[in-house]
PQR file of N, CA, C, O and H, with PARSE charges and radii, in Angstrom:
ATOM      1  N   MET A   1       0.881  -1.359   0.118 -0.4000 1.5000
ATOM      2  CA  MET A   1      -0.004   0.161  -0.110 -0.0000 2.0000
ATOM      3  C   MET A   1       0.839   1.188  -0.161  0.5500 1.7000
ATOM      4  O   MET A   1       1.754   1.185   0.663 -0.5500 1.4000
ATOM      5  N   THR A   2       0.765   2.056  -0.911 -0.4000 1.5000
ATOM      6  CA  THR A   2       1.364   3.349  -0.955 -0.0000 2.0000
ATOM      7  C   THR A   2       0.422   4.389  -0.400  0.5500 1.7000
ATOM      8  O   THR A   2      -0.696   4.553  -0.888 -0.5500 1.4000
ATOM      9  H   THR A   2       0.022   2.059  -1.580  0.4000 1.0000
ATOM     10  N   VAL A   3       0.885   5.112   0.649 -0.4000 1.5000
ATOM     11  CA  VAL A   3       0.167   5.910   1.525 -0.0000 2.0000
ATOM     12  C   VAL A   3       1.109   7.269   1.958  0.5500 1.7000
ATOM     13  O   VAL A   3       2.319   7.331   1.743 -0.5500 1.4000
ATOM     14  H   VAL A   3       1.794   4.979   1.045  0.4000 1.0000
ATOM     15  N   GLU A   4       0.438   8.163   2.503 -0.4000 1.5000
ATOM     16  CA  GLU A   4       1.394   9.434   2.909 -0.0000 2.0000
ATOM     17  C   GLU A   4       1.474   9.082   4.505  0.5500 1.7000
ATOM     18  O   GLU A   4       0.565   8.542   5.137 -0.5500 1.4000
ATOM     19  H   GLU A   4      -0.545   8.112   2.678  0.4000 1.0000
ATOM     20  N   LEU A   5       2.743   9.495   5.037 -0.4000 1.5000
ATOM     21  CA  LEU A   5       2.867   9.536   6.239 -0.0000 2.0000
ATOM     22  C   LEU A   5       1.908  10.618   7.039  0.5500 1.7000
ATOM     23  O   LEU A   5       1.566  11.673   6.504 -0.5500 1.4000
ATOM     24  H   LEU A   5       3.481   9.933   4.524  0.4000 1.0000
ATOM     25  N   ILE A   6       1.598  10.328   8.082 -0.4000 1.5000
ATOM     26  CA  ILE A   6       0.805  11.070   8.721 -0.0000 2.0000
ATOM     27  C   ILE A   6       1.283  11.677  10.142  0.5500 1.7000
ATOM     28  O   ILE A   6       1.872  10.878  10.871 -0.5500 1.4000
ATOM     29  H   ILE A   6       1.876   9.471   8.517  0.4000 1.0000
ATOM     30  N   GLN A   7       1.114  12.902  10.589 -0.4000 1.5000
ATOM     31  CA  GLN A   7       1.459  13.400  11.735 -0.0000 2.0000
ATOM     32  C   GLN A   7       0.206  14.235  12.428  0.5500 1.7000
ATOM     33  O   GLN A   7      -0.367  15.187  11.899 -0.5500 1.4000
ATOM     34  H   GLN A   7       0.635  13.550   9.997  0.4000 1.0000
ATOM     35  N   ILE A   8      -0.103  13.649  13.776 -0.4000 1.5000
ATOM     36  CA  ILE A   8      -1.095  14.327  14.412 -0.0000 2.0000
ATOM     37  C   ILE A   8      -0.351  15.331  15.560  0.5500 1.7000
ATOM     38  O   ILE A   8       0.385  14.813  16.400 -0.5500 1.4000
ATOM     39  H   ILE A   8       0.363  12.875  14.205  0.4000 1.0000
ATOM     40  N   THR A   9      -0.519  16.404  15.553 -0.4000 1.5000
ATOM     41  CA  THR A   9       0.030  17.400  16.661 -0.0000 2.0000
ATOM     42  C   THR A   9      -1.066  18.288  17.274  0.5500 1.7000
ATOM     43  O   THR A   9      -1.537  19.259  16.681 -0.5500 1.4000
ATOM     44  H   THR A   9      -1.116  16.825  14.870  0.4000 1.0000
ATOM     45  N   ARG A  10      -1.419  17.912  18.430 -0.4000 1.5000
ATOM     46  CA  ARG A  10      -2.619  18.652  19.025 -0.0000 2.0000
ATOM     47  C   ARG A  10      -3.639  18.601  18.242  0.5500 1.7000
ATOM     48  O   ARG A  10      -4.192  19.653  17.919 -0.5500 1.4000
ATOM     49  H   ARG A  10      -1.036  17.124  18.912  0.4000 1.0000
ATOM     50  N   GLY A  11      -4.056  17.479  17.818 -0.4000 1.5000
ATOM     51  CA  GLY A  11      -5.342  17.129  17.173 -0.0000 2.0000
ATOM     52  C   GLY A  11      -5.341  17.727  15.755  0.5500 1.7000
ATOM     53  O   GLY A  11      -6.468  17.830  15.270 -0.5500 1.4000
ATOM     54  H   GLY A  11      -3.607  16.625  18.080  0.4000 1.0000
ATOM     55  N   VAL A  12      -4.388  18.116  15.036 -0.4000 1.5000
ATOM     56  CA  VAL A  12      -4.056  18.680  13.690 -0.0000 2.0000
ATOM     57  C   VAL A  12      -3.307  17.680  12.860  0.5500 1.7000
ATOM     58  O   VAL A  12      -2.126  17.392  13.055 -0.5500 1.4000
ATOM     59  H   VAL A  12      -3.472  18.033  15.430  0.4000 1.0000
ATOM     60  N   ILE A  13      -4.014  17.205  11.988 -0.4000 1.5000
ATOM     61  CA  ILE A  13      -3.347  15.982  10.919 -0.0000 2.0000
ATOM     62  C   ILE A  13      -2.732  16.719   9.898  0.5500 1.7000
ATOM     63  O   ILE A  13      -3.318  17.569   9.226 -0.5500 1.4000
ATOM     64  H   ILE A  13      -4.973  17.439  11.830  0.4000 1.0000
ATOM     65  N   THR A  14      -1.542  16.397   9.774 -0.4000 1.5000
ATOM     66  CA  THR A  14      -0.726  16.701   8.540 -0.0000 2.0000
ATOM     67  C   THR A  14      -0.154  15.871   7.682  0.5500 1.7000
ATOM     68  O   THR A  14       0.291  14.876   8.254 -0.5500 1.4000
ATOM     69  H   THR A  14      -1.066  15.706  10.319  0.4000 1.0000
ATOM     70  N   MET A  15       0.014  15.883   6.520 -0.4000 1.5000
ATOM     71  CA  MET A  15       0.634  14.940   5.477 -0.0000 2.0000
ATOM     72  C   MET A  15       2.058  15.075   5.152  0.5500 1.7000
ATOM     73  O   MET A  15       2.476  16.188   4.831 -0.5500 1.4000
ATOM     74  H   MET A  15      -0.348  16.691   6.055  0.4000 1.0000
ATOM     75  N   ALA A  16       2.841  14.079   5.197 -0.4000 1.5000
ATOM     76  CA  ALA A  16       4.233  14.291   4.706 -0.0000 2.0000
ATOM     77  C   ALA A  16       4.506  13.457   3.501  0.5500 1.7000
ATOM     78  O   ALA A  16       3.647  13.300   2.633 -0.5500 1.4000
ATOM     79  H   ALA A  16       2.502  13.175   5.458  0.4000 1.0000
ATOM     80  N   ALA A  17       5.789  12.877   3.431 -0.4000 1.5000
ATOM     81  CA  ALA A  17       5.932  12.165   2.075 -0.0000 2.0000
ATOM     82  C   ALA A  17       5.324  10.857   1.910  0.5500 1.7000
ATOM     83  O   ALA A  17       4.897  10.221   2.874 -0.5500 1.4000
ATOM     84  H   ALA A  17       6.487  13.005   4.136  0.4000 1.0000
ATOM     85  N   ALA A  18       5.271  10.408   0.618 -0.4000 1.5000
ATOM     86  CA  ALA A  18       4.796   9.004   0.234 -0.0000 2.0000
ATOM     87  C   ALA A  18       5.743   7.941   0.747  0.5500 1.7000
ATOM     88  O   ALA A  18       6.954   8.123   0.878 -0.5500 1.4000
ATOM     89  H   ALA A  18       5.618  10.924  -0.164  0.4000 1.0000
ATOM     90  N   THR A  19       5.031   6.692   1.059 -0.4000 1.5000
ATOM     91  CA  THR A  19       5.722   5.521   1.600 -0.0000 2.0000
ATOM     92  C   THR A  19       4.952   4.411   1.167  0.5500 1.7000
ATOM     93  O   THR A  19       3.787   4.557   0.799 -0.5500 1.4000
ATOM     94  H   THR A  19       4.048   6.544   0.953  0.4000 1.0000
ATOM     95  N   THR A  20       5.549   3.262   1.188 -0.4000 1.5000
ATOM     96  CA  THR A  20       4.821   1.914   0.905 -0.0000 2.0000
ATOM     97  C   THR A  20       4.552   1.160   2.241  0.5500 1.7000
ATOM     98  O   THR A  20       4.096   0.021   2.137 -0.5500 1.4000
ATOM     99  H   THR A  20       6.496   3.143   1.488  0.4000 1.0000
ATOM    100  N   ARG A  21       4.760   1.617   3.363 -0.4000 1.5000
ATOM    101  CA  ARG A  21       4.422   1.028   4.636 -0.0000 2.0000
ATOM    102  C   ARG A  21       2.839   0.404   4.643  0.5500 1.7000
ATOM    103  O   ARG A  21       1.978   0.770   3.842 -0.5500 1.4000
ATOM    104  H   ARG A  21       5.130   2.542   3.447  0.4000 1.0000
ATOM    105  N   THR A  22       2.649  -0.518   5.609 -0.4000 1.5000
ATOM    106  CA  THR A  22       1.368  -1.042   5.724 -0.0000 2.0000
ATOM    107  C   THR A  22       0.845  -0.243   6.564  0.5500 1.7000
ATOM    108  O   THR A  22       1.519   0.625   7.118 -0.5500 1.4000
ATOM    109  H   THR A  22       3.349  -0.815   6.259  0.4000 1.0000
ATOM    110  N   GLU A  23      -0.530  -0.425   6.806 -0.4000 1.5000
ATOM    111  CA  GLU A  23      -1.455   0.557   7.641 -0.0000 2.0000
ATOM    112  C   GLU A  23      -0.779   0.425   9.136  0.5500 1.7000
ATOM    113  O   GLU A  23      -0.503   1.412   9.817 -0.5500 1.4000
ATOM    114  H   GLU A  23      -1.078  -1.130   6.356  0.4000 1.0000
ATOM    115  N   GLU A  24      -0.551  -0.934   9.550 -0.4000 1.5000
ATOM    116  CA  GLU A  24       0.053  -1.105  10.891 -0.0000 2.0000
ATOM    117  C   GLU A  24       1.234  -0.393  11.017  0.5500 1.7000
ATOM    118  O   GLU A  24       1.390   0.246  12.057 -0.5500 1.4000
ATOM    119  H   GLU A  24      -0.776  -1.736   8.996  0.4000 1.0000
ATOM    120  N   GLN A  25       2.248  -0.370  10.022 -0.4000 1.5000
ATOM    121  CA  GLN A  25       3.203   0.116  10.230 -0.0000 2.0000
ATOM    122  C   GLN A  25       3.372   1.556  10.499  0.5500 1.7000
ATOM    123  O   GLN A  25       4.197   2.034  11.277 -0.5500 1.4000
ATOM    124  H   GLN A  25       2.121  -0.889   9.176  0.4000 1.0000
ATOM    125  N   LEU A  26       2.449   2.256   9.731 -0.4000 1.5000
ATOM    126  CA  LEU A  26       2.147   3.524   9.807 -0.0000 2.0000
ATOM    127  C   LEU A  26       1.632   4.093  11.026  0.5500 1.7000
ATOM    128  O   LEU A  26       1.948   5.209  11.438 -0.5500 1.4000
ATOM    129  H   LEU A  26       1.778   1.868   9.099  0.4000 1.0000
ATOM    130  N   LEU A  27       0.763   3.237  11.643 -0.4000 1.5000
ATOM    131  CA  LEU A  27       0.039   3.797  12.975 -0.0000 2.0000
ATOM    132  C   LEU A  27       1.030   3.690  13.939  0.5500 1.7000
ATOM    133  O   LEU A  27       1.224   4.550  14.799 -0.5500 1.4000
ATOM    134  H   LEU A  27       0.506   2.330  11.308  0.4000 1.0000
ATOM    135  N   ALA A  28       1.888   2.300  13.785 -0.4000 1.5000
ATOM    136  CA  ALA A  28       2.963   2.298  14.845 -0.0000 2.0000
ATOM    137  C   ALA A  28       3.948   3.523  14.865  0.5500 1.7000
ATOM    138  O   ALA A  28       4.281   4.091  15.905 -0.5500 1.4000
ATOM    139  H   ALA A  28       1.731   1.601  13.086  0.4000 1.0000
ATOM    140  N   ALA A  29       4.347   3.845  13.700 -0.4000 1.5000
ATOM    141  CA  ALA A  29       5.251   5.115  13.453 -0.0000 2.0000
ATOM    142  C   ALA A  29       4.657   6.264  14.103  0.5500 1.7000
ATOM    143  O   ALA A  29       5.328   6.873  14.935 -0.5500 1.4000
ATOM    144  H   ALA A  29       4.077   3.384  12.855  0.4000 1.0000
ATOM    145  N   VAL A  30       3.468   6.637  13.823 -0.4000 1.5000
ATOM    146  CA  VAL A  30       2.887   7.923  14.412 -0.0000 2.0000
ATOM    147  C   VAL A  30       2.650   7.602  15.782  0.5500 1.7000
ATOM    148  O   VAL A  30       2.905   8.539  16.537 -0.5500 1.4000
ATOM    149  H   VAL A  30       2.923   6.142  13.147  0.4000 1.0000
ATOM    150  N   ALA A  31       2.205   6.474  16.374 -0.4000 1.5000
ATOM    151  CA  ALA A  31       2.090   6.256  17.878 -0.0000 2.0000
ATOM    152  C   ALA A  31       3.549   6.589  18.269  0.5500 1.7000
ATOM    153  O   ALA A  31       3.662   7.621  18.931 -0.5500 1.4000
ATOM    154  H   ALA A  31       1.997   5.713  15.760  0.4000 1.0000
ATOM    155  N   ALA A  32       4.427   6.069  18.052 -0.4000 1.5000
ATOM    156  CA  ALA A  32       5.831   6.212  18.584 -0.0000 2.0000
ATOM    157  C   ALA A  32       6.213   7.458  18.494  0.5500 1.7000
ATOM    158  O   ALA A  32       6.719   7.821  19.555 -0.5500 1.4000
ATOM    159  H   ALA A  32       4.334   5.231  17.514  0.4000 1.0000
ATOM    160  N   GLY A  33       6.190   8.431  17.540 -0.4000 1.5000
ATOM    161  CA  GLY A  33       6.446   9.660  17.581 -0.0000 2.0000
ATOM    162  C   GLY A  33       5.800  10.487  18.610  0.5500 1.7000
ATOM    163  O   GLY A  33       6.364  11.368  19.258 -0.5500 1.4000
ATOM    164  H   GLY A  33       5.779   8.136  16.677  0.4000 1.0000
ATOM    165  N   HIS A  34       4.414  10.085  18.720 -0.4000 1.5000
ATOM    166  CA  HIS A  34       3.682  10.858  19.612 -0.0000 2.0000
ATOM    167  C   HIS A  34       4.031  10.306  21.274  0.5500 1.7000
ATOM    168  O   HIS A  34       3.830  11.052  22.232 -0.5500 1.4000
ATOM    169  H   HIS A  34       3.955   9.369  18.194  0.4000 1.0000
ATOM    170  N   GLU A  35       4.392   9.371  21.376 -0.4000 1.5000
ATOM    171  CA  GLU A  35       4.732   8.696  22.539 -0.0000 2.0000
ATOM    172  C   GLU A  35       5.961   9.644  23.084  0.5500 1.7000
ATOM    173  O   GLU A  35       5.983  10.311  24.119 -0.5500 1.4000
ATOM    174  H   GLU A  35       4.555   8.766  20.597  0.4000 1.0000
ATOM    175  N   MET A  36       7.026   9.497  22.029 -0.4000 1.5000
ATOM    176  CA  MET A  36       8.033  10.016  22.586 -0.0000 2.0000
ATOM    177  C   MET A  36       8.269  11.716  22.771  0.5500 1.7000
ATOM    178  O   MET A  36       9.242  12.260  23.293 -0.5500 1.4000
ATOM    179  H   MET A  36       7.008   8.956  21.188  0.4000 1.0000
ATOM    180  N   ALA A  37       6.961  12.421  22.121 -0.4000 1.5000
ATOM    181  CA  ALA A  37       6.705  13.672  22.437 -0.0000 2.0000
ATOM    182  C   ALA A  37       5.828  13.908  23.737  0.5500 1.7000
ATOM    183  O   ALA A  37       5.607  15.015  24.228 -0.5500 1.4000
ATOM    184  H   ALA A  37       6.170  11.979  21.697  0.4000 1.0000
ATOM    185  N   GLY A  38       5.434  12.879  24.146 -0.4000 1.5000
ATOM    186  CA  GLY A  38       4.647  13.005  25.341 -0.0000 2.0000
ATOM    187  C   GLY A  38       3.141  13.197  25.010  0.5500 1.7000
ATOM    188  O   GLY A  38       2.405  13.680  25.870 -0.5500 1.4000
ATOM    189  H   GLY A  38       5.613  11.980  23.747  0.4000 1.0000
ATOM    190  N   MET A  39       2.706  12.872  23.914 -0.4000 1.5000
ATOM    191  CA  MET A  39       1.476  12.979  23.533 -0.0000 2.0000
ATOM    192  C   MET A  39       0.859  11.576  22.879  0.5500 1.7000
ATOM    193  O   MET A  39       0.635  11.396  21.682 -0.5500 1.4000
ATOM    194  H   MET A  39       3.304  12.480  23.216  0.4000 1.0000
ATOM    195  N   PRO A  40       0.657  10.702  23.876 -0.5600 1.5000
ATOM    196  CA  PRO A  40       0.108   9.292  23.221  0.2800 2.0000
ATOM    197  C   PRO A  40      -1.175   9.636  22.490  0.5500 1.7000
ATOM    198  O   PRO A  40      -1.984  10.499  22.829 -0.5500 1.4000
ATOM    199  N   LEU A  41      -1.247   8.779  21.363 -0.4000 1.5000
ATOM    200  CA  LEU A  41      -2.438   8.789  20.621 -0.0000 2.0000
ATOM    201  C   LEU A  41      -3.788   8.399  21.479  0.5500 1.7000
ATOM    202  O   LEU A  41      -3.608   7.474  22.271 -0.5500 1.4000
ATOM    203  H   LEU A  41      -0.590   8.078  21.087  0.4000 1.0000
ATOM    204  N   THR A  42      -5.033   8.928  21.446 -0.4000 1.5000
ATOM    205  CA  THR A  42      -6.048   8.627  21.854 -0.0000 2.0000
ATOM    206  C   THR A  42      -6.869   7.709  20.974  0.5500 1.7000
ATOM    207  O   THR A  42      -6.598   7.691  19.773 -0.5500 1.4000
ATOM    208  H   THR A  42      -5.179   9.679  20.803  0.4000 1.0000
ATOM    209  N   GLU A  43      -7.791   6.985  21.416 -0.4000 1.5000
ATOM    210  CA  GLU A  43      -8.389   6.042  20.295 -0.0000 2.0000
ATOM    211  C   GLU A  43      -9.040   6.804  19.220  0.5500 1.7000
ATOM    212  O   GLU A  43      -9.172   6.263  18.122 -0.5500 1.4000
ATOM    213  H   GLU A  43      -8.011   6.999  22.391  0.4000 1.0000
ATOM    214  N   ALA A  44      -9.443   7.952  19.408 -0.4000 1.5000
ATOM    215  CA  ALA A  44     -10.022   8.867  18.344 -0.0000 2.0000
ATOM    216  C   ALA A  44      -8.930   9.347  17.326  0.5500 1.7000
ATOM    217  O   ALA A  44      -9.140   9.546  16.130 -0.5500 1.4000
ATOM    218  H   ALA A  44      -9.335   8.391  20.300  0.4000 1.0000
ATOM    219  N   ASP A  45      -7.966   9.474  17.849 -0.4000 1.5000
ATOM    220  CA  ASP A  45      -6.693   9.865  17.096 -0.0000 2.0000
ATOM    221  C   ASP A  45      -6.234   8.672  16.333  0.5500 1.7000
ATOM    222  O   ASP A  45      -5.672   8.912  15.265 -0.5500 1.4000
ATOM    223  H   ASP A  45      -7.796   9.312  18.821  0.4000 1.0000
ATOM    224  N   GLU A  46      -6.372   7.453  16.684 -0.4000 1.5000
ATOM    225  CA  GLU A  46      -5.953   6.352  16.015 -0.0000 2.0000
ATOM    226  C   GLU A  46      -6.972   5.807  15.108  0.5500 1.7000
ATOM    227  O   GLU A  46      -6.632   4.945  14.298 -0.5500 1.4000
ATOM    228  H   GLU A  46      -6.829   7.259  17.552  0.4000 1.0000
ATOM    229  N   ALA A  47      -8.258   6.246  15.165 -0.4000 1.5000
ATOM    230  CA  ALA A  47      -9.389   6.078  14.295 -0.0000 2.0000
ATOM    231  C   ALA A  47      -9.113   7.082  13.272  0.5500 1.7000
ATOM    232  O   ALA A  47      -9.145   6.720  12.096 -0.5500 1.4000
ATOM    233  H   ALA A  47      -8.534   6.946  15.823  0.4000 1.0000
ATOM    234  N   ALA A  48      -8.839   8.328  13.569 -0.4000 1.5000
ATOM    235  CA  ALA A  48      -8.637   9.211  12.390 -0.0000 2.0000
ATOM    236  C   ALA A  48      -7.294   8.866  11.512  0.5500 1.7000
ATOM    237  O   ALA A  48      -7.286   8.937  10.283 -0.5500 1.4000
ATOM    238  H   ALA A  48      -8.812   8.623  14.524  0.4000 1.0000
ATOM    239  N   VAL A  49      -6.273   8.521  12.223 -0.4000 1.5000
ATOM    240  CA  VAL A  49      -5.126   7.991  11.409 -0.0000 2.0000
ATOM    241  C   VAL A  49      -5.432   6.826  10.226  0.5500 1.7000
ATOM    242  O   VAL A  49      -5.066   6.890   9.053 -0.5500 1.4000
ATOM    243  H   VAL A  49      -6.279   8.463  13.222  0.4000 1.0000
ATOM    244  N   ARG A  50      -6.210   5.736  10.866 -0.4000 1.5000
ATOM    245  CA  ARG A  50      -6.879   4.770  10.028 -0.0000 2.0000
ATOM    246  C   ARG A  50      -7.616   5.080   8.808  0.5500 1.7000
ATOM    247  O   ARG A  50      -7.497   4.499   7.729 -0.5500 1.4000
ATOM    248  H   ARG A  50      -6.508   5.684  11.820  0.4000 1.0000
ATOM    249  N   ARG A  51      -8.532   6.232   9.140 -0.4000 1.5000
ATOM    250  CA  ARG A  51      -9.401   6.495   8.121 -0.0000 2.0000
ATOM    251  C   ARG A  51      -8.565   7.301   6.827  0.5500 1.7000
ATOM    252  O   ARG A  51      -8.921   7.191   5.654 -0.5500 1.4000
ATOM    253  H   ARG A  51      -8.628   6.704  10.017  0.4000 1.0000
ATOM    254  N   VAL A  52      -7.540   8.021   7.223 -0.4000 1.5000
ATOM    255  CA  VAL A  52      -6.662   8.682   6.449 -0.0000 2.0000
ATOM    256  C   VAL A  52      -6.078   7.714   5.710  0.5500 1.7000
ATOM    257  O   VAL A  52      -6.309   7.633   4.504 -0.5500 1.4000
ATOM    258  H   VAL A  52      -7.251   8.110   8.176  0.4000 1.0000
ATOM    259  N   VAL A  53      -5.280   6.891   6.326 -0.4000 1.5000
ATOM    260  CA  VAL A  53      -4.468   5.826   5.783 -0.0000 2.0000
ATOM    261  C   VAL A  53      -5.155   5.038   4.808  0.5500 1.7000
ATOM    262  O   VAL A  53      -4.546   4.580   3.841 -0.5500 1.4000
ATOM    263  H   VAL A  53      -5.093   6.957   7.306  0.4000 1.0000
ATOM    264  N   ARG A  54      -6.466   4.833   5.001 -0.4000 1.5000
ATOM    265  CA  ARG A  54      -7.255   3.783   4.135 -0.0000 2.0000
ATOM    266  C   ARG A  54      -7.814   4.575   2.937  0.5500 1.7000
ATOM    267  O   ARG A  54      -8.324   3.984   1.985 -0.5500 1.4000
ATOM    268  H   ARG A  54      -6.960   5.205   5.786  0.4000 1.0000
ATOM    269  N   GLY A  55      -7.721   5.844   2.988 -0.4000 1.5000
ATOM    270  CA  GLY A  55      -8.270   6.588   1.850 -0.0000 2.0000
ATOM    271  C   GLY A  55      -9.680   7.018   2.142  0.5500 1.7000
ATOM    272  O   GLY A  55     -10.363   7.481   1.229 -0.5500 1.4000
ATOM    273  H   GLY A  55      -7.306   6.324   3.761  0.4000 1.0000
ATOM    274  N   GLU A  56     -10.142   6.897   3.321 -0.4000 1.5000
ATOM    275  CA  GLU A  56     -11.757   6.889   3.586 -0.0000 2.0000
ATOM    276  C   GLU A  56     -12.056   8.669   3.928  0.5500 1.7000
ATOM    277  O   GLU A  56     -13.177   9.170   4.008 -0.5500 1.4000
ATOM    278  H   GLU A  56      -9.587   6.521   4.063  0.4000 1.0000
ATOM    279  N   THR A  57     -10.917   9.307   4.069 -0.4000 1.5000
ATOM    280  CA  THR A  57     -11.023  10.749   4.500 -0.0000 2.0000
ATOM    281  C   THR A  57      -9.697  11.373   4.025  0.5500 1.7000
ATOM    282  O   THR A  57      -8.818  10.721   3.462 -0.5500 1.4000
ATOM    283  H   THR A  57     -10.006   8.900   4.004  0.4000 1.0000
ATOM    284  N   THR A  58      -9.616  12.857   4.332 -0.4000 1.5000
ATOM    285  CA  THR A  58      -8.350  13.204   4.199 -0.0000 2.0000
ATOM    286  C   THR A  58      -7.789  14.066   5.472  0.5500 1.7000
ATOM    287  O   THR A  58      -8.598  14.254   6.381 -0.5500 1.4000
ATOM    288  H   THR A  58     -10.330  13.386   4.790  0.4000 1.0000
ATOM    289  N   GLY A  59      -6.771  14.484   5.583 -0.4000 1.5000
ATOM    290  CA  GLY A  59      -6.427  15.076   6.833 -0.0000 2.0000
ATOM    291  C   GLY A  59      -7.161  16.457   6.991  0.5500 1.7000
ATOM    292  O   GLY A  59      -7.444  16.847   8.123 -0.5500 1.4000
ATOM    293  H   GLY A  59      -6.114  14.332   4.845  0.4000 1.0000
ATOM    294  N   ASP A  60      -7.439  17.116   6.015 -0.4000 1.5000
ATOM    295  CA  ASP A  60      -8.373  18.334   5.945 -0.0000 2.0000
ATOM    296  C   ASP A  60      -9.728  18.057   6.630  0.5500 1.7000
ATOM    297  O   ASP A  60     -10.278  18.753   7.484 -0.5500 1.4000
ATOM    298  H   ASP A  60      -7.209  16.799   5.095  0.4000 1.0000
ATOM    299  N   ASP A  61     -10.163  16.880   6.075 -0.4000 1.5000
ATOM    300  CA  ASP A  61     -11.544  16.393   6.595 -0.0000 2.0000
ATOM    301  C   ASP A  61     -11.608  16.128   8.143  0.5500 1.7000
ATOM    302  O   ASP A  61     -12.519  16.496   8.886 -0.5500 1.4000
ATOM    303  H   ASP A  61      -9.716  16.315   5.382  0.4000 1.0000
ATOM    304  N   GLU A  62     -10.387  15.368   8.528 -0.4000 1.5000
ATOM    305  CA  GLU A  62     -10.226  15.153   9.957 -0.0000 2.0000
ATOM    306  C   GLU A  62     -10.112  16.439  10.945  0.5500 1.7000
ATOM    307  O   GLU A  62     -10.562  16.536  12.087 -0.5500 1.4000
ATOM    308  H   GLU A  62      -9.647  15.069   7.925  0.4000 1.0000
ATOM    309  N   VAL A  63      -9.469  17.286  10.279 -0.4000 1.5000
ATOM    310  CA  VAL A  63      -9.209  18.700  11.303 -0.0000 2.0000
ATOM    311  C   VAL A  63     -10.724  19.408  11.199  0.5500 1.7000
ATOM    312  O   VAL A  63     -11.190  20.004  12.171 -0.5500 1.4000
ATOM    313  H   VAL A  63      -9.103  17.207   9.352  0.4000 1.0000
ATOM    314  N   ALA A  64     -11.400  19.300  10.024 -0.4000 1.5000
ATOM    315  CA  ALA A  64     -12.749  19.946  10.094 -0.0000 2.0000
ATOM    316  C   ALA A  64     -13.476  19.151  11.047  0.5500 1.7000
ATOM    317  O   ALA A  64     -14.077  19.790  11.911 -0.5500 1.4000
ATOM    318  H   ALA A  64     -11.022  18.816   9.235  0.4000 1.0000
ATOM    319  N   ARG A  65     -13.559  17.796  11.081 -0.4000 1.5000
ATOM    320  CA  ARG A  65     -14.128  17.067  11.980 -0.0000 2.0000
ATOM    321  C   ARG A  65     -14.079  17.378  13.482  0.5500 1.7000
ATOM    322  O   ARG A  65     -15.043  17.518  14.234 -0.5500 1.4000
ATOM    323  H   ARG A  65     -13.070  17.277  10.380  0.4000 1.0000
ATOM    324  N   LEU A  66     -12.718  17.463  13.788 -0.4000 1.5000
ATOM    325  CA  LEU A  66     -12.125  18.004  15.206 -0.0000 2.0000
ATOM    326  C   LEU A  66     -12.587  19.478  15.604  0.5500 1.7000
ATOM    327  O   LEU A  66     -12.928  19.688  16.767 -0.5500 1.4000
ATOM    328  H   LEU A  66     -11.935  17.349  13.177  0.4000 1.0000
ATOM    329  N   LEU A  67     -12.603  20.478  14.681 -0.4000 1.5000
ATOM    330  CA  LEU A  67     -13.056  21.582  14.910 -0.0000 2.0000
ATOM    331  C   LEU A  67     -14.469  21.625  15.052  0.5500 1.7000
ATOM    332  O   LEU A  67     -14.953  22.369  15.905 -0.5500 1.4000
ATOM    333  H   LEU A  67     -12.326  20.307  13.736  0.4000 1.0000
ATOM    334  N   ALA A  68     -15.205  20.909  14.313 -0.4000 1.5000
ATOM    335  CA  ALA A  68     -16.735  20.953  14.533 -0.0000 2.0000
ATOM    336  C   ALA A  68     -16.995  20.289  16.138  0.5500 1.7000
ATOM    337  O   ALA A  68     -17.839  20.740  16.911 -0.5500 1.4000
ATOM    338  H   ALA A  68     -14.811  20.304  13.621  0.4000 1.0000
ATOM    339  N   ALA A  69     -16.322  19.434  16.364 -0.4000 1.5000
ATOM    340  CA  ALA A  69     -16.663  18.753  17.600 -0.0000 2.0000
ATOM    341  C   ALA A  69     -16.262  19.677  18.749  0.5500 1.7000
ATOM    342  O   ALA A  69     -16.935  19.671  19.779 -0.5500 1.4000
ATOM    343  H   ALA A  69     -15.636  19.068  15.736  0.4000 1.0000
ATOM    344  N   ILE A  70     -15.084  20.553  18.606 -0.4000 1.5000
ATOM    345  CA  ILE A  70     -14.772  21.312  19.532 -0.0000 2.0000
ATOM    346  C   ILE A  70     -15.955  22.544  19.860  0.5500 1.7000
ATOM    347  O   ILE A  70     -16.415  22.946  20.928 -0.5500 1.4000
ATOM    348  H   ILE A  70     -14.537  20.557  17.768  0.4000 1.0000
ATOM    349  N   ARG A  71     -16.216  22.938  18.448 -0.4000 1.5000
ATOM    350  CA  ARG A  71     -17.235  24.140  18.399 -0.0000 2.0000
ATOM    351  C   ARG A  71     -18.691  23.589  18.985  0.5500 1.7000
ATOM    352  O   ARG A  71     -19.546  24.392  19.358 -0.5500 1.4000
ATOM    353  H   ARG A  71     -15.842  22.611  17.581  0.4000 1.0000
ATOM    354  N   SER A  72     -18.878  22.299  19.029 -0.4000 1.5000
ATOM    355  CA  SER A  72     -20.337  22.105  19.560 -0.0000 2.0000
ATOM    356  C   SER A  72     -20.360  21.754  21.070  0.5500 1.7000
ATOM    357  O   SER A  72     -21.387  21.366  21.625 -0.5500 1.4000
ATOM    358  H   SER A  72     -18.183  21.647  18.726  0.4000 1.0000
ATOM    359  N   ARG A  73     -19.123  21.917  21.731 -0.4000 1.5000
ATOM    360  CA  ARG A  73     -19.190  21.848  23.164 -0.0000 2.0000
ATOM    361  C   ARG A  73     -20.013  22.808  23.887  0.5500 1.7000
ATOM    362  O   ARG A  73     -20.081  22.761  25.115 -0.5500 1.4000
ATOM    363  H   ARG A  73     -18.288  22.233  21.280  0.4000 1.0000
TER
END
């Protein structure tokens, strides 16, 4: 699977370089980076990463979803 690397920082998903890693490898890489930064992924973060990796949504869509959830509080 060729996908783009994903980074979530304080709820903002950004896209980086293309790769041929599997979904699980990408998720593990994202999770490891966030663990090292002291910001472990939540279940919602993991679900967002998986949706983007699978091509079900985009990073921009996920940001919009997050912002809508924050505004509805």
